[in-house]
N, C-alpha and C positions, 0 to 999 in steps of 0.2 A: 662461099666462108664469110660469114658471120663479124663482126668487129668487136670485142668486150664494149660495155657501157664505160666511162669516165668514171674515176670513183667518185663521189661526192665530196662535198666540203663538211673535214672532221677537225674538228681543232682539237682535238689531245694528238690525232698520227701527225698533224703538223709538230708541235712541241716533241712528242720522238722524236722527230727527223730531224729537228735544229740536235736533240741530244743525240744525234747516234746510234739511238737504241733500236730504231725498225731493221728487220732482215733487208737484205738486200733485194728479192724482188721487189717487197714494200716499198722498199724506198724508194727505187727506180718509177715506180706508179705514182706513191705521194710528189716528187720531180716535176713528170710529169703532169700532173693536175696543176703543178701551180705554176707553171706555163702558161696555164689558158683562165687561168682564175685570177682575177685582181685579188679578191678580198685576201684568199689563202696568201696571195705573195708577200700584202702586206705583215700578215699574221708572220707569215716568215719573215720575212725583214725584222719587225718591231723588237723578236723574242731574240735575234742573233745579236741583233744593238744591245737590248738590257744584260745579255751574258758579258757581253765586252764590257761594260760600264763596273759590271760588279768583277771583274777580274784587274780591273784598274784600281780598286776601290785600298785602301790599305791595313794591312793584317792586323788587327784588334791583338794588344798587350796583353797575358789575363793575368790579374790578381794574385797575390801571394798567398790569401786565403780563397780561392776556387779549389784549390788542389785540393787543399783540404776539405773541405766541404763536400769534394765529389768522392773523395775516397771515404767520410764519411758512410755519405750514404748507399755506398756499397759495402760497407761490412752491418750496415743497417739490414740489408736486403739479404746475405746470406746467409746469418748466425741463424742456426736454428732456431723456433720457438723454445724449447724443453733448454737449448741453450741459456738461452732469457733468462728462463724461470729458476735453473740450477742455484742461486745464490740468494734466493728465497729458498728454495726448499731445502738447503741447507742449514740455514738458520732457525727454519722450523724445528728439522729434526733436533737439533741441538737444543733449544727450547724446549722440547718431548724431554730428550733426554736428563738436563737438565730441574728437568718441572718434576719425574718420577720418582727422585730421591726426597720435594720439602717433606715436613712434617706435616700439611695442613694436608696434604697429593696422600702419604701414605696412611693420616689417622682415618679420611674418607672411603681409604680402598677397606681397610679392618671393617666397619660400621654398619660398609658394605654388606659384607660379606655374614658377620655376624646376624645382621638381622635376616638372611639369605638359610641360614644355617636353622636359628631356633625357632624362625617362622614355619619353617615346615609339621605337616601336620605330624611325623615321624622322623623325631633326628636318624640324619642320617651320620656313620661312624665308621671304622676302619679296625679300630681295638675300643673294647669295653670293657673296663677298668676303674674303680677307687684309687688305685694304690700306686703312688706317685713312680715309685723302684718301677712298677714293671709298667708306664706309660716309658716311662726316661732307656730303657730296654728297648722297648719297642722299637721305637725312633730311631734309638743307636743305630737298629740293627738295617733301619730303610736309609741310612746317610745324614743320619738331623742328631744332635748334640744337644740336649735339655741342659737348661743353667737347673739352678735349685731351684724348685719348687714347693710348696704347700698343697697337700691332698684336698684342705679344706680352710676356708679364710673368710667374715666374709657375711659370714652367713649361708654359702657357695659351698660348695663339694663337687672334688673331680667324677665325673661321668665317665669321659671317653674322650676320643678324638681320632685327628684324621688329616692330611692332605689339602688343601683348601689355594683354586687357581684365582689368582687375584686379577687385575687388568694386565700384571706387567711382571708374576714372578708367581713362583707356588710359593706357599706354608705351612709351618705346622701350627694345626689349631687343635686349640684342648680346652675341652667343655671342662666348667659349670655350672649347675646346675641347684637350685634349694627352695623355697618355700614361694613360691610368683615372681623368683627373680634370674638372672641368667649372668654371665661374667665368660667372655671369652679370652685367652690365653693366645698371643699368638707369637711365636717365634719367628723373625723378620726377619729374611736372608736378603744378597743386597743396598744398594745406599737409601739411608736416610739420615736426610740432616738434621740435627738437632741436638742443643748441645747439654745441657745437663738434666732434659726430661722436657715435655712438653702435656701438655694437656688441653682438651678443646671438650669442643661438644656440637658433634653432625648427625645430619641424618636421624635426629634423639635421640642418639646415646653418647656416654660420655666413656670417650676416650683419653688414653694415658699412653702416651710412649716413655718407656723408664731404659736407661744403656743399660747393659750389665757386659760382661768379660769376654760372654758370648756371641753378642751381637744385640741388638735390641729387642723388646719386648713390648707388647703393643698388651692394653689390658682395655675389655669394651664391654661395658654392661648401660643397663637402662638405670642401676640406680646408682647414682651420685657415692652413696654413702657403703655401695658394698664393694664399688671400684676402688674408691682409697682405703676401706680395711685390708683388702689382698694388699693393695702396693704394699702397707706395712706391715703387714706376715709375712708376704716378699722379701723387704729388705733386712728386718730379721732372719727370716730363712737363710738367704744369703752372709748375712752376715755371722749367725750362727755356726752353719756348713754342716748342723747333722738333720736338717729337714728330708735330706733326698733318702738319708737310709731310715729314720725315725722319723715317721710324717708326725700330725696334729692331732688329735684328736678333733670330732667335728663339734662346731661349735653346740650349744644348751640351744633349743629352739624355742620361740616365741622373745626373743631377745630386741631390744631397739636397740636404736641407733650406739648411743651411745652406750649401753648396757653391751652393746656386743664390741665395742671398744675393748670395753674394760677387759673384756672374756679373752679376748682374742690377746691383745699385753700379759697380760697374768701367765694364758697358755702358754705364752712361751717363753717367758720368763721361770714359771718351772719343768718346759723340757729343758733350756740350758743347765738350770740346776742337778735338772736327774740326769741327764750324760754328758757334766763336763770333769768327772772324773775317766769317762772310759775314750773319749772322740779320736783318741790318739787310735787307740786300738781297733778301733771300727772303721777305721776310714780305710785299715790296713784287709777288710774282711771280703768274703766275698759276699754280691746279692744275696744270696740263700742262706749263708751264713749270718746273713745281720738280719735277715727276717728270723731266722730263728732265736738272735737274742733281743729283739723288738719283742717280741709275742712273751718274755718272762723279765722282760724287765716293767715290771711294773711299780717296782719300790728301788729305791737306789743297792744296786750289788755290789760285790767285792770280785776285785781280776779274777778271783779263786772261785769264782762265780761261775764268771764268763769262762775261765780255761774248762774246766767242764761240760760248760755246753759245746765247747767244740774241741773233743778233745780227738786227735789223732793228727790235728792240721796243725800242722808243721808252720804255716805261715805265723798262727794263732800263736805260737810258742818263742817264738826268733821277735813277735813283736811284744809280748808280754816283759823277753827278756829286757830287752831294749829298754822300754818304757821303766820298767824296775831300776835298771840302770842309771 
């Protein structure tokens, strides 16, 4: 029967033997080897002495900042990246929400949509009409109330309208067109921050934001004089209150900027004089009856004439009685 060869010198196994990390069988083999190997016996004695001296050293005291540093490192390692970015993302979202109502941003959106619609070869519309009453009815049926707007002003006339999606909202877009000029009137829902009005030029378009009781209006056009004239007519229409029922006549073609302004003002004064006696009554008529009245009001009329037009309408009779009293 052959005798197994003694284990060779292995410094790692000697260290494991001193640490008590070897299985019992391997530990017995290393112990037998140490008994006959002076070199390994010296290593075993040195490592045991080293461990004894280390155990005799005093225990160091932890500084007051050590625990804080360790906890900070642990938190830094355990917080997910998404959580660390959350404050920045929240701040960015708040900035975007605040910025979407800023007047320059709203003006940029409206100018962009005006150019997008009028640069097409064929203008796309959901309703075609030159009647401000008819287009107001259409928008009302679709959930949007239009303020009082003229049918024509500044050399442009109403041709139609539609709903247009912007980057952050959907707006009512009224199309006005004239000889080599276009104008857009936007009813702007949602936030729009400006004081008494805002005027700028962006994307090559002249933009004005006008506050109304029903919310902000945006006027956009290539020609600054057209936008200014339309805003004046809009202000007169809102002050008069009758333009929604009695649209102003279109301006004479070929007028310059100053002449067109004088024409707009004269037409507005004539309209107010023509309707000053019957505004109380007409405000109570239905839209259909108002159109019939408008067709015959080419000269100042009396209350008796209006009564003949609306025979059988009890509402008109009651309104006249109240007006007379």
